[in-house]
DRENPA-3360 file (N, C-alpha, C; in nm, 2 decimals, always signed):
BEGIN
1 = XXXXXXXX = +10.06/+10.99/+10.90/+10.17/+10.91/+10.86/+10.29/+11.00/+10.82 ~ +10.41/+10.95/+10.84/+10.53/+11.03/+10.80/+10.62/+10.93/+10.72 ~ +10.59/+10.91/+10.59/+10.66/+10.81/+10.51/+10.80/+10.86/+10.47 ~ +10.88/+10.75/+10.45/+11.01/+10.77/+10.39/+11.02/+10.67/+10.27 ~ +11.06/+10.72/+10.16/+11.07/+10.63/+10.04/+11.22/+10.59/+10.03 ~ +11.24/+10.46/+10.03/+11.38/+10.40/+10.02/+11.39/+10.32/+9.89 ~ +11.49/+10.33/+9.82/+11.51/+10.26/+9.69/+11.64/+10.18/+9.71 ~ +11.63/+10.04/+9.72/+11.75/+9.96/+9.73/+11.81/+9.94/+9.60;
9 = XXXXXXXX = +11.94/+9.94/+9.59/+12.00/+9.92/+9.46/+12.14/+9.86/+9.48 ~ +12.18/+9.77/+9.39/+12.31/+9.70/+9.40/+12.36/+9.67/+9.26 ~ +12.48/+9.63/+9.25/+12.54/+9.61/+9.11/+12.55/+9.47/+9.08 ~ +12.48/+9.38/+9.14/+12.50/+9.23/+9.13/+12.44/+9.17/+9.01 ~ +12.37/+9.24/+8.93/+12.30/+9.17/+8.82/+12.40/+9.11/+8.72 ~ +12.37/+8.98/+8.69/+12.45/+8.91/+8.59/+12.40/+8.92/+8.45 ~ +12.27/+8.93/+8.44/+12.21/+8.94/+8.30/+12.23/+9.08/+8.24 ~ +12.24/+9.18/+8.33/+12.26/+9.32/+8.28/+12.36/+9.39/+8.37;
17 = XXXXXXXX = +12.49/+9.37/+8.35/+12.59/+9.42/+8.44/+12.58/+9.57/+8.45 ~ +12.61/+9.62/+8.58/+12.60/+9.76/+8.61/+12.47/+9.82/+8.59 ~ +12.36/+9.74/+8.61/+12.23/+9.78/+8.57/+12.19/+9.92/+8.62 ~ +12.20/+9.95/+8.75/+12.15/+10.08/+8.80/+12.21/+10.20/+8.73 ~ +12.33/+10.18/+8.67/+12.40/+10.30/+8.62/+12.38/+10.31/+8.46 ~ +12.31/+10.21/+8.40/+12.30/+10.22/+8.26/+12.22/+10.34/+8.22 ~ +12.26/+10.39/+8.10/+12.20/+10.52/+8.06/+12.06/+10.51/+8.00 ~ +11.98/+10.59/+8.04/+11.84/+10.61/+7.97/+11.83/+10.76/+7.95;
25 = XXXXXXXX = +11.85/+10.80/+7.82/+11.84/+10.94/+7.78/+11.91/+11.04/+7.87 ~ +12.04/+11.00/+7.89/+12.13/+11.09/+7.96/+12.13/+11.08/+8.11 ~ +12.05/+10.99/+8.17/+12.05/+10.97/+8.31/+12.07/+10.83/+8.35 ~ +12.14/+10.79/+8.45/+12.14/+10.65/+8.50/+12.00/+10.60/+8.54 ~ +11.98/+10.48/+8.51/+11.85/+10.42/+8.54/+11.80/+10.45/+8.69 ~ +11.89/+10.44/+8.78/+11.86/+10.46/+8.92/+11.81/+10.60/+8.95 ~ +11.87/+10.70/+8.87/+11.82/+10.84/+8.89/+11.68/+10.85/+8.83 ~ +11.64/+10.78/+8.73/+11.50/+10.79/+8.68/+11.41/+10.74/+8.79;
33 = XXXXXXXX = +11.45/+10.63/+8.86/+11.36/+10.58/+8.97/+11.36/+10.68/+9.08 ~ +11.47/+10.74/+9.12/+11.47/+10.85/+9.22/+11.38/+10.96/+9.18 ~ +11.38/+11.00/+9.06/+11.29/+11.12/+9.01/+11.14/+11.08/+9.02 ~ +11.11/+10.95/+8.99/+10.97/+10.91/+9.00/+10.93/+10.91/+9.14 ~ +11.01/+10.87/+9.23/+10.98/+10.87/+9.37/+10.97/+11.01/+9.43 ~ +11.05/+11.10/+9.38/+11.04/+11.24/+9.42/+10.91/+11.31/+9.37 ~ +10.87/+11.27/+9.25/+10.75/+11.32/+9.19/+10.63/+11.28/+9.27 ~ +10.64/+11.16/+9.33/+10.52/+11.11/+9.41/+10.49/+11.20/+9.53;
41 = XXXXXXXX = +10.59/+11.27/+9.58/+10.58/+11.38/+9.68/+10.50/+11.32/+9.81 ~ +10.55/+11.20/+9.85/+10.49/+11.15/+9.97/+10.58/+11.16/+10.09 ~ +10.70/+11.20/+10.07/+10.80/+11.21/+10.18/+10.94/+11.22/+10.13 ~ +11.03/+11.22/+10.22/+11.18/+11.22/+10.18/+11.21/+11.09/+10.10 ~ +11.31/+11.10/+10.02/+11.35/+10.99/+9.93/+11.50/+10.96/+9.95 ~ +11.54/+10.84/+9.95/+11.68/+10.81/+9.96/+11.71/+10.67/+9.89 ~ +11.83/+10.66/+9.84/+11.87/+10.53/+9.78/+11.96/+10.46/+9.87 ~ +11.94/+10.33/+9.90/+12.02/+10.25/+9.99/+12.10/+10.15/+9.90;
49 = XXXXXXXX = +12.23/+10.16/+9.91/+12.32/+10.08/+9.82/+12.45/+10.04/+9.89 ~ +12.51/+9.94/+9.84/+12.64/+9.89/+9.88/+12.75/+9.93/+9.78 ~ +12.71/+10.01/+9.68/+12.81/+10.04/+9.57/+12.84/+10.19/+9.58 ~ +12.96/+10.23/+9.59/+12.99/+10.37/+9.59/+12.96/+10.44/+9.46 ~ +12.97/+10.37/+9.35/+12.94/+10.43/+9.22/+12.79/+10.47/+9.21 ~ +12.70/+10.39/+9.27/+12.56/+10.42/+9.27/+12.54/+10.54/+9.36 ~ +12.60/+10.54/+9.48/+12.58/+10.66/+9.57/+12.63/+10.78/+9.51 ~ +12.74/+10.78/+9.44/+12.80/+10.90/+9.37/+12.70/+10.95/+9.26;
57 = XXXXXXXX = +12.64/+10.86/+9.19/+12.55/+10.90/+9.08/+12.43/+10.97/+9.14 ~ +12.38/+10.92/+9.25/+12.26/+10.98/+9.31/+12.30/+11.12/+9.37 ~ +12.41/+11.13/+9.44/+12.45/+11.26/+9.49/+12.48/+11.36/+9.38 ~ +12.54/+11.31/+9.27/+12.57/+11.40/+9.16/+12.44/+11.46/+9.10 ~ +12.32/+11.40/+9.12/+12.20/+11.45/+9.07/+12.11/+11.50/+9.19 ~ +12.17/+11.54/+9.30/+12.10/+11.61/+9.41/+12.02/+11.52/+9.50 ~ +12.04/+11.39/+9.49/+11.97/+11.30/+9.57/+12.04/+11.26/+9.70 ~ +11.98/+11.18/+9.78/+12.03/+11.13/+9.91/+12.06/+10.98/+9.89;
65 = XXXXXXXX = +12.18/+10.94/+9.93/+12.22/+10.80/+9.92/+12.28/+10.76/+10.06 ~ +12.25/+10.64/+10.10/+12.31/+10.59/+10.22/+12.38/+10.45/+10.19 ~ +12.50/+10.44/+10.24/+12.57/+10.31/+10.22/+12.53/+10.21/+10.32 ~ +12.51/+10.08/+10.27/+12.47/+9.97/+10.35/+12.57/+9.86/+10.33 ~ +12.56/+9.75/+10.41/+12.65/+9.64/+10.39/+12.63/+9.56/+10.27 ~ +12.73/+9.48/+10.23/+12.72/+9.40/+10.11/+12.66/+9.26/+10.13 ~ +12.62/+9.23/+10.25/+12.57/+9.10/+10.29/+12.42/+9.07/+10.27 ~ +12.35/+9.18/+10.24/+12.20/+9.17/+10.24/+12.15/+9.08/+10.13;
73 = XXXXXXXX = +12.06/+8.99/+10.16/+12.00/+8.90/+10.06/+11.88/+8.95/+9.99 ~ +11.82/+9.06/+10.05/+11.70/+9.12/+9.99/+11.69/+9.27/+10.01 ~ +11.61/+9.33/+9.93/+11.59/+9.47/+9.94/+11.53/+9.51/+10.08 ~ +11.45/+9.42/+10.13/+11.39/+9.45/+10.26/+11.49/+9.46/+10.37 ~ +11.59/+9.37/+10.37/+11.70/+9.38/+10.46/+11.78/+9.51/+10.44 ~ +11.80/+9.54/+10.32/+11.89/+9.66/+10.29/+11.82/+9.79/+10.34 ~ +11.69/+9.80/+10.31/+11.62/+9.93/+10.36/+11.61/+9.93/+10.51 ~ +11.60/+9.81/+10.57/+11.60/+9.81/+10.72/+11.73/+9.87/+10.78;
81 = XXXXXXXX = +11.84/+9.83/+10.72/+11.97/+9.89/+10.77/+11.97/+10.04/+10.74 ~ +11.93/+10.08/+10.61/+11.93/+10.22/+10.57/+11.84/+10.30/+10.66 ~ +11.73/+10.25/+10.70/+11.64/+10.32/+10.79/+11.71/+10.35/+10.92 ~ +11.77/+10.25/+10.98/+11.84/+10.28/+11.10/+11.95/+10.38/+11.09 ~ +12.02/+10.39/+10.98/+12.12/+10.49/+10.96/+12.06/+10.63/+10.94 ~ +11.95/+10.64/+10.86/+11.90/+10.77/+10.82/+11.81/+10.82/+10.93 ~ +11.74/+10.74/+11.01/+11.64/+10.78/+11.10/+11.65/+10.70/+11.23 ~ +11.76/+10.72/+11.30/+11.77/+10.64/+11.43/+11.67/+10.68/+11.54;
89 = XXXXXXXX = +11.61/+10.80/+11.52/+11.52/+10.84/+11.63/+11.38/+10.80/+11.60 ~ +11.35/+10.73/+11.49/+11.22/+10.68/+11.46/+11.11/+10.78/+11.42 ~ +11.15/+10.88/+11.35/+11.05/+10.98/+11.31/+10.96/+10.93/+11.20 ~ +11.02/+10.84/+11.11/+10.94/+10.79/+11.00/+10.87/+10.66/+11.04 ~ +10.74/+10.65/+11.03/+10.67/+10.53/+11.07/+10.63/+10.44/+10.96 ~ +10.64/+10.49/+10.83/+10.61/+10.42/+10.71/+10.73/+10.42/+10.62 ~ +10.76/+10.31/+10.56/+10.87/+10.30/+10.46/+10.81/+10.24/+10.33 ~ +10.84/+10.32/+10.23/+10.80/+10.27/+10.09/+10.92/+10.22/+10.02;
97 = XXXXXXXX = +10.92/+10.09/+9.99/+11.03/+10.02/+9.92/+11.00/+10.02/+9.77 ~ +11.07/+10.10/+9.69/+11.06/+10.11/+9.55/+11.18/+10.04/+9.49 ~ +11.16/+9.94/+9.41/+11.27/+9.87/+9.35/+11.35/+9.96/+9.25 ~ +11.48/+9.95/+9.25/+11.57/+10.03/+9.18/+11.57/+10.00/+9.03 ~ +11.50/+9.90/+8.98/+11.50/+9.87/+8.84/+11.36/+9.89/+8.78 ~ +11.29/+9.99/+8.83/+11.15/+10.02/+8.78/+11.15/+10.17/+8.73 ~ +11.23/+10.20/+8.63/+11.23/+10.34/+8.58/+11.10/+10.39/+8.53 ~ +11.01/+10.31/+8.49/+10.88/+10.36/+8.44/+10.77/+10.36/+8.54;
105 = XXXXXXXX = +10.80/+10.33/+8.67/+10.70/+10.34/+8.77/+10.64/+10.48/+8.78 ~ +10.51/+10.49/+8.80/+10.45/+10.62/+8.80/+10.44/+10.67/+8.94 ~ +10.44/+10.81/+8.95/+10.43/+10.87/+9.08/+10.30/+10.83/+9.15 ~ +10.19/+10.82/+9.06/+10.06/+10.78/+9.12/+10.06/+10.64/+9.18 ~ +10.13/+10.55/+9.12/+10.14/+10.41/+9.17/+10.21/+10.42/+9.31 ~ +10.31/+10.49/+9.32/+10.38/+10.50/+9.45/+10.29/+10.56/+9.56 ~ +10.21/+10.66/+9.52/+10.12/+10.72/+9.61/+10.01/+10.62/+9.65 ~ +9.96/+10.54/+9.56/+9.85/+10.45/+9.58/+9.89/+10.35/+9.69;
113 = XXXXXXXX = +10.02/+10.31/+9.69/+10.06/+10.21/+9.79/+10.04/+10.25/+9.93 ~ +10.02/+10.38/+9.96/+10.01/+10.43/+10.10/+9.86/+10.42/+10.14 ~ +9.77/+10.41/+10.05/+9.63/+10.42/+10.09/+9.59/+10.32/+10.20 ~ +9.63/+10.19/+10.19/+9.59/+10.10/+10.29/+9.65/+10.12/+10.43 ~ +9.75/+10.20/+10.43/+9.82/+10.21/+10.56/+9.74/+10.30/+10.66 ~ +9.63/+10.36/+10.61/+9.54/+10.43/+10.70/+9.47/+10.34/+10.80 ~ +9.47/+10.21/+10.77/+9.41/+10.11/+10.86/+9.52/+10.06/+10.95 ~ +9.51/+10.07/+11.08/+9.61/+10.03/+11.17/+9.65/+9.88/+11.16;
121 = XXXXXXXX = +9.55/+9.80/+11.12/+9.57/+9.65/+11.11/+9.66/+9.61/+11.00 ~ +9.68/+9.70/+10.90/+9.76/+9.66/+10.78/+9.91/+9.68/+10.82 ~ +9.98/+9.57/+10.80/+10.12/+9.57/+10.83/+10.20/+9.62/+10.71 ~ +10.16/+9.58/+10.59/+10.23/+9.63/+10.47/+10.13/+9.63/+10.36 ~ +10.15/+9.71/+10.26/+10.07/+9.73/+10.14/+10.15/+9.72/+10.02 ~ +10.08/+9.68/+9.91/+10.15/+9.66/+9.78/+10.05/+9.69/+9.67 ~ +10.09/+9.66/+9.55/+10.01/+9.70/+9.43/+9.98/+9.58/+9.34 ~ +9.87/+9.58/+9.27/+9.84/+9.48/+9.17/+9.78/+9.54/+9.05;
129 = XXXXXXXX = +9.78/+9.47/+8.94/+9.72/+9.52/+8.81/+9.66/+9.39/+8.75 ~ +9.54/+9.41/+8.68/+9.48/+9.30/+8.62/+9.56/+9.25/+8.50 ~ +9.57/+9.12/+8.49/+9.64/+9.05/+8.38/+9.55/+9.05/+8.26 ~ +9.59/+9.10/+8.15/+9.52/+9.10/+8.02/+9.58/+9.02/+7.92 ~ +9.71/+9.00/+7.92/+9.78/+8.92/+7.82/+9.77/+8.77/+7.85 ~ +9.73/+8.69/+7.76/+9.71/+8.55/+7.78/+9.84/+8.48/+7.83 ~ +9.95/+8.50/+7.77/+10.07/+8.43/+7.81/+10.11/+8.46/+7.96 ~ +10.07/+8.58/+8.01/+10.11/+8.62/+8.15/+10.03/+8.54/+8.25;
137 = XXXXXXXX = +9.92/+8.48/+8.20/+9.83/+8.41/+8.30/+9.90/+8.28/+8.35 ~ +9.99/+8.23/+8.26/+10.05/+8.10/+8.30/+10.20/+8.11/+8.32 ~ +10.26/+8.23/+8.30/+10.40/+8.25/+8.31/+10.45/+8.25/+8.46 ~ +10.55/+8.17/+8.49/+10.59/+8.16/+8.63/+10.66/+8.29/+8.68 ~ +10.71/+8.37/+8.58/+10.78/+8.49/+8.63/+10.68/+8.60/+8.66 ~ +10.55/+8.58/+8.62/+10.45/+8.67/+8.66/+10.38/+8.63/+8.79 ~ +10.41/+8.70/+8.90/+10.35/+8.66/+9.03/+10.21/+8.70/+9.04 ~ +10.12/+8.60/+9.08/+9.98/+8.62/+9.09/+9.94/+8.65/+9.23;
145 = XXXXXXXX = +9.85/+8.75/+9.25/+9.80/+8.78/+9.37/+9.66/+8.72/+9.39 ~ +9.64/+8.66/+9.50/+9.50/+8.60/+9.53/+9.45/+8.67/+9.66 ~ +9.34/+8.73/+9.65/+9.29/+8.81/+9.76/+9.14/+8.83/+9.76 ~ +9.09/+8.90/+9.86/+8.95/+8.93/+9.87/+8.93/+9.08/+9.84 ~ +8.84/+9.11/+9.75/+8.81/+9.25/+9.72/+8.74/+9.32/+9.83 ~ +8.79/+9.44/+9.87/+8.73/+9.51/+9.98/+8.65/+9.64/+9.93 ~ +8.66/+9.66/+9.80/+8.59/+9.78/+9.74/+8.69/+9.89/+9.72 ~ +8.66/+9.98/+9.62/+8.74/+10.09/+9.60/+8.88/+10.06/+9.55;
153 = XXXXXXXX = +8.89/+9.94/+9.48/+9.02/+9.90/+9.42/+9.12/+9.85/+9.52 ~ +9.07/+9.81/+9.64/+9.15/+9.76/+9.75/+9.12/+9.61/+9.77 ~ +9.22/+9.53/+9.80/+9.21/+9.39/+9.83/+9.29/+9.35/+9.95 ~ +9.24/+9.25/+10.01/+9.32/+9.19/+10.12/+9.39/+9.06/+10.07 ~ +9.52/+9.05/+10.09/+9.59/+8.94/+10.04/+9.57/+8.81/+10.12 ~ +9.54/+8.70/+10.04/+9.53/+8.57/+10.10/+9.66/+8.48/+10.06 ~ +9.71/+8.51/+9.94/+9.83/+8.43/+9.89/+9.89/+8.50/+9.77 ~ +10.01/+8.46/+9.74/+10.09/+8.50/+9.62/+10.15/+8.37/+9.57;
161 = XXXXXXXX = +10.14/+8.36/+9.43/+10.19/+8.24/+9.37/+10.24/+8.26/+9.23 ~ +10.33/+8.17/+9.19/+10.38/+8.17/+9.05/+10.29/+8.09/+8.96 ~ +10.20/+8.01/+9.02/+10.10/+7.93/+8.94/+9.99/+8.02/+8.89 ~ +9.91/+7.96/+8.80/+9.79/+8.03/+8.76/+9.68/+8.01/+8.86 ~ +9.64/+8.11/+8.93/+9.54/+8.10/+9.03/+9.48/+8.24/+9.06 ~ +9.35/+8.24/+9.11/+9.27/+8.13/+9.14/+9.20/+8.06/+9.02 ~ +9.14/+7.94/+9.05/+9.07/+7.87/+8.94/+8.94/+7.94/+8.92 ~ +8.88/+7.92/+8.80/+8.75/+7.96/+8.77/+8.74/+8.10/+8.69;
169 = XXXXXXXX = +8.62/+8.14/+8.67/+8.60/+8.27/+8.60/+8.63/+8.39/+8.69 ~ +8.68/+8.49/+8.62/+8.72/+8.61/+8.70/+8.86/+8.66/+8.66 ~ +8.89/+8.78/+8.71/+9.02/+8.84/+8.68/+9.13/+8.76/+8.75 ~ +9.25/+8.77/+8.69/+9.38/+8.73/+8.75/+9.46/+8.86/+8.77 ~ +9.53/+8.86/+8.89/+9.60/+8.98/+8.93/+9.75/+8.96/+8.93 ~ +9.82/+9.06/+8.86/+9.96/+9.06/+8.86/+10.01/+9.14/+8.98 ~ +10.10/+9.07/+9.06/+10.15/+9.14/+9.18/+10.27/+9.23/+9.13 ~ +10.27/+9.35/+9.18/+10.38/+9.45/+9.15/+10.46/+9.46/+9.28;
177 = XXXXXXXX = +10.59/+9.44/+9.27/+10.68/+9.43/+9.39/+10.72/+9.56/+9.44 ~ +10.62/+9.64/+9.48/+10.65/+9.77/+9.55/+10.57/+9.76/+9.68 ~ +10.64/+9.79/+9.80/+10.58/+9.77/+9.93/+10.58/+9.90/+10.01 ~ +10.47/+9.92/+10.08/+10.47/+10.02/+10.19/+10.47/+9.94/+10.32 ~ +10.57/+9.96/+10.40/+10.58/+9.89/+10.53/+10.55/+9.98/+10.65 ~ +10.48/+9.93/+10.74/+10.48/+9.99/+10.88/+10.62/+9.96/+10.94 ~ +10.67/+10.06/+11.00/+10.81/+10.04/+11.05/+10.82/+9.92/+11.14 ~ +10.73/+9.90/+11.23/+10.73/+9.79/+11.33/+10.72/+9.66/+11.25;
185 = XXXXXXXX = +10.64/+9.65/+11.15/+10.63/+9.53/+11.07/+10.76/+9.49/+11.00 ~ +10.82/+9.59/+10.94/+10.95/+9.57/+10.87/+11.05/+9.51/+10.97 ~ +11.06/+9.57/+11.09/+11.16/+9.52/+11.19/+11.13/+9.37/+11.23 ~ +11.00/+9.34/+11.24/+10.96/+9.21/+11.27/+10.99/+9.11/+11.16 ~ +10.97/+9.16/+11.04/+10.98/+9.07/+10.92/+11.13/+9.03/+10.90 ~ +11.22/+9.13/+10.91/+11.36/+9.10/+10.88/+11.42/+9.01/+10.99 ~ +11.36/+9.01/+11.11/+11.41/+8.92/+11.22/+11.36/+8.78/+11.21 ~ +11.26/+8.75/+11.12/+11.21/+8.62/+11.10/+11.30/+8.54/+11.00;
193 = XXXXXXXX = +11.31/+8.41/+11.02/+11.38/+8.32/+10.92/+11.29/+8.31/+10.80 ~ +11.35/+8.27/+10.68/+11.26/+8.25/+10.56/+11.16/+8.14/+10.59 ~ +11.04/+8.15/+10.54/+10.93/+8.06/+10.57/+10.93/+7.95/+10.47 ~ +10.86/+7.84/+10.50/+10.85/+7.72/+10.41/+10.79/+7.76/+10.27 ~ +10.68/+7.83/+10.27/+10.62/+7.87/+10.14/+10.71/+7.97/+10.07 ~ +10.77/+8.06/+10.14/+10.86/+8.16/+10.08/+10.97/+8.08/+10.00 ~ +11.03/+7.98/+10.06/+11.14/+7.91/+10.00/+11.09/+7.83/+9.88 ~ +10.97/+7.78/+9.90/+10.91/+7.69/+9.79/+10.87/+7.78/+9.67;
201 = XXXXXXXX = +10.80/+7.89/+9.69/+10.76/+7.97/+9.58/+10.87/+8.08/+9.53 ~ +10.97/+8.09/+9.62/+11.07/+8.20/+9.60/+11.00/+8.33/+9.60 ~ +10.92/+8.36/+9.69/+10.85/+8.48/+9.71/+10.86/+8.53/+9.85 ~ +10.93/+8.64/+9.87/+10.96/+8.69/+10.01/+10.84/+8.73/+10.08 ~ +10.73/+8.78/+10.01/+10.62/+8.83/+10.08/+10.54/+8.72/+10.15 ~ +10.56/+8.60/+10.12/+10.49/+8.49/+10.18/+10.54/+8.47/+10.33 ~ +10.66/+8.51/+10.36/+10.71/+8.51/+10.50/+10.62/+8.59/+10.58 ~ +10.58/+8.71/+10.53/+10.49/+8.80/+10.61/+10.35/+8.73/+10.63;
209 = XXXXXXXX = +10.30/+8.67/+10.52/+10.16/+8.61/+10.54/+10.17/+8.49/+10.63 ~ +10.27/+8.41/+10.62/+10.28/+8.29/+10.71/+10.30/+8.34/+10.86 ~ +10.35/+8.46/+10.88/+10.37/+8.51/+11.01/+10.25/+8.58/+11.07 ~ +10.14/+8.58/+10.98/+10.01/+8.64/+11.03/+10.00/+8.79/+11.00 ~ +10.09/+8.84/+10.92/+10.09/+8.99/+10.89/+9.98/+9.01/+10.79 ~ +9.90/+9.12/+10.81/+9.80/+9.15/+10.71/+9.86/+9.24/+10.60 ~ +9.84/+9.19/+10.47/+9.88/+9.26/+10.35/+9.76/+9.31/+10.27 ~ +9.75/+9.43/+10.24/+9.65/+9.48/+10.15/+9.71/+9.53/+10.02;
217 = XXXXXXXX = +9.64/+9.53/+9.92/+9.69/+9.57/+9.79/+9.59/+9.67/+9.72 ~ +9.65/+9.76/+9.64/+9.57/+9.86/+9.57/+9.58/+9.83/+9.42 ~ +9.47/+9.84/+9.35/+9.48/+9.82/+9.20/+9.54/+9.95/+9.14 ~ +9.62/+9.92/+9.04/+9.67/+10.03/+8.95/+9.64/+9.99/+8.81 ~ +9.66/+10.08/+8.71/+9.62/+10.06/+8.57/+9.72/+9.97/+8.50 ~ +9.85/+9.98/+8.53/+9.94/+9.91/+8.45/+10.06/+9.86/+8.54 ~ +10.13/+9.76/+8.48/+10.25/+9.71/+8.55/+10.37/+9.78/+8.50 ~ +10.45/+9.84/+8.59/+10.57/+9.91/+8.55/+10.67/+9.81/+8.50;
225 = XXXXXXXX = +10.75/+9.86/+8.40/+10.85/+9.77/+8.34/+10.97/+9.75/+8.44 ~ +10.99/+9.62/+8.47/+11.11/+9.59/+8.54/+11.23/+9.56/+8.44 ~ +11.34/+9.62/+8.46/+11.45/+9.61/+8.36/+11.55/+9.50/+8.41 ~ +11.55/+9.39/+8.34/+11.64/+9.28/+8.38/+11.73/+9.23/+8.26 ~ +11.69/+9.27/+8.14/+11.77/+9.22/+8.02/+11.80/+9.34/+7.93 ~ +11.89/+9.32/+7.83/+11.91/+9.43/+7.73/+11.78/+9.47/+7.66 ~ +11.70/+9.37/+7.63/+11.57/+9.40/+7.56/+11.48/+9.49/+7.65 ~ +11.48/+9.46/+7.78/+11.40/+9.55/+7.87/+11.46/+9.69/+7.87;
233 = XXXXXXXX = +11.59/+9.70/+7.87/+11.65/+9.83/+7.87/+11.61/+9.91/+7.75 ~ +11.61/+9.85/+7.63/+11.57/+9.92/+7.51/+11.43/+9.96/+7.52 ~ +11.34/+9.87/+7.57/+11.20/+9.91/+7.59/+11.18/+10.03/+7.68 ~ +11.26/+10.03/+7.79/+11.25/+10.14/+7.88/+11.29/+10.27/+7.81 ~ +11.40/+10.26/+7.73/+11.44/+10.38/+7.66/+11.33/+10.43/+7.57 ~ +11.26/+10.34/+7.50/+11.15/+10.39/+7.41/+11.04/+10.45/+7.50 ~ +11.00/+10.38/+7.61/+10.89/+10.43/+7.69/+10.92/+10.57/+7.75 ~ +11.05/+10.59/+7.78/+11.09/+10.72/+7.85/+11.15/+10.82/+7.75;
241 = XXXXXXXX = +11.13/+10.80/+7.62/+11.18/+10.89/+7.52/+11.12/+11.03/+7.54 ~ +11.20/+11.13/+7.53/+11.15/+11.27/+7.54/+11.03/+11.29/+7.44 ~ +10.94/+11.38/+7.48/+10.83/+11.41/+7.40/+10.87/+11.45/+7.26 ~ +10.81/+11.40/+7.16/+10.84/+11.43/+7.02/+10.92/+11.32/+6.96 ~ +10.99/+11.23/+7.04/+11.06/+11.12/+6.98/+10.96/+11.00/+6.97 ~ +10.99/+10.91/+6.87/+10.91/+10.80/+6.85/+10.91/+10.70/+6.97 ~ +10.80/+10.65/+7.01/+10.79/+10.55/+7.11/+10.73/+10.42/+7.06 ~ +10.77/+10.31/+7.12/+10.71/+10.18/+7.08/+10.58/+10.16/+7.14;
% end
């Protein structure tokens, strides 16, 4: 495999204006995500953005940024355009999509997403973590993964939902929105129209399942913090505090 890590980022957040550039201990949040991806050491890393300010911040810290159009409705669309600009000759066969608002993502989690791609039948891979907090079991903002365990912490996806599922005794799995795409699968995916279940659940990955694409998931120990609100930002600052400072 020859992976490329792409981090889509834009300035369109209404709950947390200028989110990618907000400061966390002297660095913009998007730069923290860049550094986590570089620490994973699975391949080249670039940020795909439609904002010059984000591109400038990345380049100021020694990273690679590629400008994309402002029309994209999803990160998948944005990284597909960025891929064509960065790698028109098709040298990279795997794309890892790391969301730009996950400053606490671990390098190990990024590496774990690539394990299922050793199977040629897997179109894309993702991450899951067991739900331990009772409120998260019923929260619609916590996306649940339903799948068949294959052993070794690996699962085959059957469905994703905002409902509490599956029924009965056993663990519930929190889906983490990080994806490793086979290049051919990404090209097919972005050419498809939104699917009925995708529109109903508001979950993009259901388009892939409805199109018959195989998705495998790897278990990781914890869910990275997604920064969407001022409270999330403060929590991220505590979690990423330099050694010796108090953490929550």
